[in-house]
C-alpha positions in Angstrom: 0.1 -0.1 0.0 0.9 3.6 -0.6 2.4 5.7 2.2 -0.4 8.1 2.7 -0.8 10.6 5.2 -3.7 9.5 6.6 -6.1 12.3 5.2 -6.7 11.9 1.6 -7.9 9.0 -0.6 -5.8 9.1 -3.5 -2.3 10.2 -4.4 -0.9 11.8 -7.7 2.7 10.7 -8.0 4.2 13.6 -9.9 7.8 13.7 -11.8 8.8 17.3 -12.3 11.7 19.4 -11.4 11.6 22.3 -13.4 10.5 25.7 -12.0 7.0 26.0 -13.3 5.8 22.7 -11.5 7.8 22.7 -8.3 7.6 26.6 -7.4 3.7 25.8 -7.6 4.0 22.7 -5.2 2.1 24.1 -2.1 -0.6 25.8 -4.3 -1.0 22.4 -6.3 -1.3 20.7 -2.8 -4.0 23.1 -1.6 -6.2 22.5 -4.7 -5.8 19.1 -4.6 -6.5 18.7 -1.0 -10.0 20.1 -1.4 -10.7 17.1 -4.0 -9.6 15.0 -1.6 -6.4 13.6 -3.0 -2.6 14.7 -2.3 0.1 15.5 -4.8 3.9 14.0 -4.0 6.4 15.5 -5.8 9.9 13.6 -7.3 12.5 15.3 -8.9 14.4 12.2 -10.2 13.2 9.1 -12.3 14.8 6.7 -9.7 12.7 7.8 -6.7 9.7 8.3 -8.6 9.6 4.6 -10.0 10.5 3.4 -6.3 7.7 5.2 -4.8 5.1 4.0 -7.4 6.0 0.4 -6.2 3.9 1.1 -3.0 1.0 2.8 -5.2 -2.8 1.9 -4.9 -5.0 1.0 -8.1 -6.6 4.5 -7.7 -3.3 6.6 -8.1 -2.6 8.8 -10.9 1.0 9.4 -12.1 2.0 12.4 -13.9 5.5 12.8 -16.0 6.7 16.2 -16.7 8.2 15.7 -20.0 10.7 18.8 -19.0 12.2 16.6 -16.5 13.7 14.5 -19.3 16.1 16.8 -20.8 15.9 16.5 -24.7 18.6 17.9 -26.3 18.4 16.0 -29.8 17.6 18.0 -33.3 15.1 16.9 -35.7 11.8 15.4 -34.6 12.2 12.0 -35.0 15.5 11.8 -33.2 13.7 13.9 -30.3 11.0 11.1 -30.3 13.3 8.3 -30.4 15.4 9.8 -27.5 12.3 10.6 -25.4 11.0 7.2 -26.1 14.4 5.7 -24.5 14.0 8.0 -21.7 10.4 6.8 -20.8 11.4 3.1 -20.9 12.2 2.8 -17.5 8.5 3.6 -16.4 6.6 0.6 -15.1 4.7 -0.9 -18.2 1.9 -1.9 -15.8 0.6 1.5 -15.3 -0.7 4.4 -17.3 0.8 8.0 -17.2 -0.4 11.8 -17.7 2.3 13.5 -19.6 3.0 17.3 -19.3 4.5 18.9 -22.3 5.0 22.5 -23.8 3.3 24.0 -26.7 5.9 23.4 -29.0 6.4 19.6 -27.9 2.5 19.3 -28.6 3.2 20.7 -31.8 5.3 17.5 -33.1 3.0 14.9 -34.6 5.5 11.8 -34.1 6.1 13.0 -30.4 2.5 12.8 -29.6 2.3 9.3 -31.4 5.0 8.2 -29.3 3.2 9.4 -26.0 0.1 7.3 -27.0 2.0 4.3 -27.5 3.9 4.9 -24.4 1.2 3.9 -21.8 -0.4 7.4 -22.0 -3.5 7.8 -20.0 -3.7 12.0 -21.0 -1.6 14.6 -21.6 -1.8 18.2 -20.9 0.0 21.6 -22.6 2.1 24.0 -20.4 1.2 26.6 -19.4 -1.6 26.0 -17.0 -3.0 27.4 -13.9 -2.5 25.4 -10.8 -6.5 25.1 -10.5 -6.9 24.1 -13.9 -4.4 20.9 -13.5 -5.9 19.8 -10.3 -9.3 19.9 -11.8 -8.2 18.1 -14.7 -6.5 15.5 -12.4 -9.9 15.2 -10.6 -11.9 14.6 -13.6 -9.6 11.6 -14.4 -10.2 10.2 -11.0 -13.8 10.5 -11.6 -13.3 8.9 -15.1 -11.4 5.8 -13.6 -13.9 5.3 -11.2 -15.7 2.4 -12.4 -17.6 1.0 -9.0 -21.1 1.6 -10.8 -22.6 -0.9 -13.0 -23.7 0.6 -16.5 -27.0 -0.4 -17.8 -28.6 -0.7 -21.1 -32.2 -1.1 -21.5 -32.7 -2.7 -24.8 -36.2 -2.5 -26.9 -35.7 -4.5 -30.1 -35.5 -7.8 -31.7 -32.9 -8.7 -34.1 -29.7 -7.2 -33.0 -27.2 -9.0 -30.8 -24.8 -7.4 -28.7 -21.2 -8.6 -27.4 -22.3 -9.8 -24.1 -18.6 -10.6 -23.2 -17.4 -7.1 -24.0 -20.2 -5.2 -22.1 -19.4 -7.8 -19.1 -15.9 -6.5 -19.2 -16.6 -3.0 -18.6 -19.3 -3.9 -16.0 -22.2 -2.9 -18.1 -25.3 -4.9 -18.0 -27.8 -5.2 -20.5 -31.9 -5.7 -19.9 -34.0 -6.6 -23.0 -37.7 -5.3 -23.0 -40.3 -6.6 -25.0 -43.1 -4.1 -25.6 -42.9 -0.4 -26.1 -46.3 0.4 -23.8 -44.5 -0.3 -20.8 -40.9 1.1 -21.6 -41.2 4.3 -19.9 -42.4 2.5 -16.5 -39.4 0.2 -16.8 -37.1 3.5 -17.4 -38.4 4.5 -14.1 -37.8 1.5 -11.9 -34.6 0.3 -13.4 -33.0 3.7 -14.3 -30.5 2.6 -17.1 -27.6 5.0 -18.5 -29.2 4.5 -22.1 -32.0 3.2 -23.6 -31.5 1.8 -27.2 -34.6 1.2 -29.6 -34.3 -0.7 -32.4 -35.5 0.8 -35.9 -38.0 -2.2 -36.1 -39.9 -0.9 -33.1 -40.3 2.7 -34.3 -43.4 1.9 -36.3 -46.3 2.7 -33.7 -44.0 4.0 -31.1 -42.7 7.4 -32.6 -43.6 9.1 -29.3 -41.8 6.5 -27.1 -38.8 8.9 -26.6 -40.8 11.7 -25.7 -43.0 9.7 -23.1 -39.8 8.7 -21.4 -38.1 12.3 -21.2 -41.3 14.2 -20.2 -41.3 11.9 -16.9 -40.0 14.2 -14.2 -38.6 11.3 -12.4 -36.4 10.6 -15.6 -32.5 11.1 -15.2 -31.8 13.8 -17.3 -28.5 12.3 -18.3 -30.2 9.3 -19.8 -29.5 9.1 -23.7 -32.3 7.7 -25.5 -30.6 6.0 -29.0 -32.2 5.3 -32.4 -30.3 2.1 -33.6 -30.8 1.2 -37.3 -30.2 -1.7 -39.1 -30.0 0.2 -42.8 -29.4 3.8 -43.8 -32.8 5.4 -44.2 -32.8 9.3 -43.9 -36.5 9.8 -43.5 -36.6 7.5 -40.8 -33.8 9.1 -39.1 -35.2 12.6 -39.3 -38.5 11.1 -37.7 -36.7 9.5 -35.1 -34.8 13.2 -34.3 -38.3 15.0 -34.5 -39.6 12.3 -32.2 -36.8 13.0 -29.3 -34.3 10.6 -29.6 -30.9 11.9 -28.6 -28.6 9.7 -30.9 -29.1 7.9 -34.3 -26.5 5.2 -34.1 -25.9 2.9 -37.5 -25.3 -0.9 -36.3 -22.9 -2.2 -38.7 -21.3 -5.2 -36.5 -21.8 -6.7 -32.8 -18.7 -5.3 -31.6 -18.8 -2.1 -33.2 -22.4 -1.0 -32.0 -21.3 -2.6 -28.5 -18.3 -0.6 -28.3 -20.1 2.8 -29.5 -22.6 2.3 -26.4 -19.6 1.3 -24.0 -18.1 4.8 -25.3 -21.3 6.7 -24.5 -22.0 5.3 -21.1 -18.1 6.0 -19.8 -18.8 9.8 -20.9 -22.2 9.4 -18.7 -20.4 7.9 -16.0 -17.8 10.4 -15.9 -20.3 13.1 -16.3 -22.5 11.9 -13.2 -19.6 11.4 -11.1 -18.7 15.1 -11.5 -22.1 15.9 -10.4 -22.7 13.0 -8.0 -19.6 13.3 -5.7 -19.1 15.7 -2.8 -15.4 17.1 -3.9 -14.1 17.8 -0.1 -14.4 13.7 0.6 -14.7 12.2 -2.7 -17.8 10.5 -1.4 -21.3 10.3 -3.1 -23.1 13.9 -2.4 -27.1 13.7 -2.1 -27.8 13.4 -5.8 -25.7 10.7 -6.3 -27.0 8.9 -3.0 -30.5 9.2 -4.0 -30.2 7.5 -7.2 -28.2 4.8 -6.0 -30.6 4.3 -2.8 -33.4 3.9 -5.2 -31.5 1.4 -7.2 -30.7 -0.7 -4.1 -34.4 -0.7 -2.8 -35.6 -1.9 -6.3 -32.9 -4.7 -6.2 -34.0 -5.5 -2.4 -37.7 -5.6 -3.3 -37.3 -8.4 -6.2 -35.0 -10.4 -4.1 -36.8 -9.7 -0.5 -33.4 -8.4 1.1 -33.7 -6.3 4.2 -31.9 -2.9 4.4 -30.8 -0.6 6.8 -30.4 3.6 6.2 -28.5 5.7 9.0 -27.7 9.3 9.2 -24.6 10.4 11.2 -24.2 13.8 12.3 -20.9 15.2 14.3 -22.1 16.5 17.7 -21.6 20.1 18.2 -20.2 20.8 15.2 -20.6 24.3 15.1 -18.7 24.6 18.0 -15.5 22.5 16.6 -15.9 25.3 13.5 -16.0 28.6 16.0 -13.4 27.3 18.3 -10.6 25.5 16.0 -11.5 27.2 12.6 -13.3 26.0 9.5 -10.3 24.3 8.4 -9.9 22.0 11.6 -13.8 21.3 10.8 -12.7 19.8 7.2 -10.2 17.8 8.7 -12.7 16.4 11.3 -15.2 16.0 8.4 -12.5 14.0 6.4 -11.2 11.7 9.0 -15.0 10.9 9.8 -15.6 10.2 5.8 -12.7 7.7 5.7 -13.5 5.9 9.2 -17.0 5.3 8.1 -15.6 4.3 4.6 -13.8 1.1 6.5 -17.3 -0.3 7.3 -18.5 -0.7 3.4 -19.3 -4.1 2.5 -20.9 -5.2 -0.6 -23.6 -3.0 -2.0 -23.5 -0.7 0.9 -23.3 3.2 0.0 -21.8 6.0 2.1 -22.5 9.6 1.1 -22.0 13.1 2.6 -25.3 14.9 2.5 -23.4 18.1 3.3 -21.9 19.9 6.1 -21.4 17.2 9.1 -23.8 14.9 7.9 -23.3 11.4 6.3 -25.7 8.9 5.0 -25.1 4.9 5.2 -27.2 2.1 3.4 -26.6 -1.2 4.4 -27.3 -4.4 2.4 -28.9 -7.6 3.9 -28.8 -6.6 7.6 -29.9 -8.3 10.4 -31.7 -5.8 13.1 -29.6 -6.4 16.1 -26.2 -6.8 14.3 -26.6 -3.8 12.4 -27.4 -1.9 15.6 -24.5 -3.3 17.3 -22.2 -2.6 14.3 -23.7 1.4 14.4 -22.7 1.6 18.0 -19.3 0.2 17.4 -18.9 2.6 14.4 -19.9 5.3 16.8 -17.4 4.4 19.8 -14.6 3.9 17.2 -14.8 7.3 16.0 -15.1 8.5 19.4 -11.7 7.0 20.1 -9.5 9.1 17.7 -7.7 11.8 19.0 -7.4 15.1 17.1 -4.3 17.3 17.8 -5.9 20.9 18.3 -2.9 22.6 19.4 0.8 21.0 19.6 0.7 18.1 22.7 -3.1 19.2 23.0 -5.6 16.5 21.9 -9.3 16.2 21.8 -12.1 13.6 21.0 -15.1 14.1 19.3 -18.5 12.2 19.0 -21.5 11.3 16.7 -24.9 10.6 17.0 -26.9 8.2 14.7 -30.6 7.5 13.5 -31.5 4.3 11.5 -34.3 3.0 9.7 -35.0 -0.5 8.2 -36.6 -1.4 5.0 -39.0 -3.0 4.1 -40.8 -1.4 7.3 -40.2 2.2 5.5 -40.8 1.3 1.6 -39.0 4.2 -0.3 -35.9 6.1 -0.2 -37.4 9.2 1.1 -39.5 7.1 3.7 -36.6 5.6 4.9 -34.1 8.9 4.8 -37.6 10.8 6.8 -37.6 8.1 9.3 -33.8 7.8 10.0 -33.6 11.8 10.1 -36.3 11.5 13.1 -34.5 8.9 14.9 -31.3 11.1 14.5 -33.3 14.0 16.0 -34.4 12.1 18.9 -30.5 11.0 19.6 -29.4 14.6 19.4 -32.3 15.8 22.0 -31.6 12.9 24.2 -28.2 13.7 24.9 -26.1 12.8 21.7 -23.4 10.3 21.3 -25.7 7.4 20.8 -27.8 5.6 18.1 -31.9 5.8 18.1 -34.5 4.2 15.7 
């Protein structure tokens, strides 16, 4: 495991020694910390590679090409020389390359970078905030904890199921357009694919799906044609379809859908995660919780939802400052994350409030676990001044499914229980 500072969720390992990066180190770190990752700087290839040996799967690796002094003349010679300098980099990682505008204008160099485990590249100069924002976007793009979902209305086209599986994407086939909109509401897919053979008599299907206020606004409705028909394509666009896709082979169509879902996932991560902790925010949690409840209903699985709140958090901010309050929030987010199991959810709803959903629970065991979590956080010592330490407490309210039938009912019941815990003396779990 990488040697983390105990506060941030991921690391960026950065090989850079020229002034533009190193002189901005503290500013870069400050921007990175608000997104819950840290930047570790290295000036020598050897120390950079050695540090990478202890990196985590979610970490990123940045190489500033200026650190590899290229004094060769001619575009081809320069590219060949740089390739040799990059050879020591471990091949089991991908890299973000930082280059100058002059370097980026060389086609052969760009092609060589793409062939050398390139995850992305950026042109200098750029602001520290822009660099950190783009690194955060890459973290979001690489998150693949969500299962992608394709709802398919069609008869003849077959997808490459093994390719979908590699990208954690599941396809559900639907039989009739009359009930497609209700299945969209229940199953919450990333994309809906409608084969052109199903269009006749169902011209309003896209608009019906999109007009439902419960429909995810990021949902794409794809019109999949088996042969070129301009008039039919125009009719589909007029009917509200987002994308016209021409089916060529099973592999090509599957790959196109995967690419679209990956972009949707990236955008969803950017709007559904709390930037300070990296956890789901309120938007992200609600959607996931609805999916879990739908799955629990089909499988007859009991759930528990708990709302945790840091006791007297305003006093913490007023006494030691908001920066210290942020540290308490981040430490709590990391602590609660240790208790996540299969299909569980953890969200920061804002401020000092965290929501967790537990899957397939036993009532008495989950209550015992929640008290274990409460006591465990209460045992953490925070250094409020050199040599001075203080502990803080949390309260929690819990509700259970199927006693509460919906995501909203579960939250309201847990919130009422939290109020009971707060008014009853704090530092306790109530239901």
